[in-house]
C-alpha positions, 0 to 999 in steps of 0.5 A, a space after each residue: 170441424 165444428 165439435 161441440 161438447 155434450 151439453 151443446 149437442 143436447 141443447 141443439 138436439 132440443 132445438 130439432 125435437 122443438 121443430 119436429 113439434 111443428 110438423 103437421 101430422 099425417 098417418 104415413 110419415 114422421 114428424 122430424 126437426 133438423 138443425 144445421 150448426 156451423 161454428 156454434 151457429 145455426 145455419 139453418 133449420 126445417 121440418 117435415 112437410 115444411 113447405 111440401 107434403 113430401 118434404 123431410 126435415 133434413 131436405 127442408 134444412 138443406 134447401 134453405 142454403 145455396 148449393 155448395 155452401 162452404 160451411 157445411 164442410 165444417 157443420 153439423 146436421 141435428 136430426 130428431 130422427 135417423 136420416 132415411 136412407 131410402 125414399 120413392 124413386 123421384 126423392 133424394 133419401 136424406 143420408 144421401 142429401 148429407 153425404 152430397 152436401 159434405 156434412 162431416 158429423 150428424 147427431 140423432 136422437 132416435 133410430 128409425 123404427 121399422 114402420 114404414 121401412 124394414 131396415 132403415 141403414 142411414 147411420 150406417 151408410 154415413 158412418 161407412 162414408 166416413 161421417 161422425 155419427 152421434 146418437 143422444 138416446 137420452 132425448 129419443 122420448 122427445 123425438 118419439 113424443 112428436 110422432 104420437 100420431 103414428 101410435 108409437 110406444 
């Protein structure tokens, strides 16, 4: 598994936060960026609503890779916001997408606040499934800034 040091984690997370700033802001959704890194190389990246008004960042990034991409088995996904644990019936939650992709390591900057979902448990679902989850709270403010349209403090 790709296990970067803290400086590398911070650099890749800043890339995810920068991607979040590209999201078209909407009142009912977070602006999130995601980067998937394998062996120190960016494999793919995406951001919320990149190609579809209901698309999440992790979903956008994963969609750019072929199903069963072998490099995912040793990759890290950096998401500026905790991967969602629930979505509408016709959309797979991002935590589940990460598990299905076989990504063993997830790094986040900010836990999902209870604005749209009362109790997001993406981090817990991933950890219970054996995924190594790292939180970088020192970058949470940057992730929140991309969501100023939601009136969060």
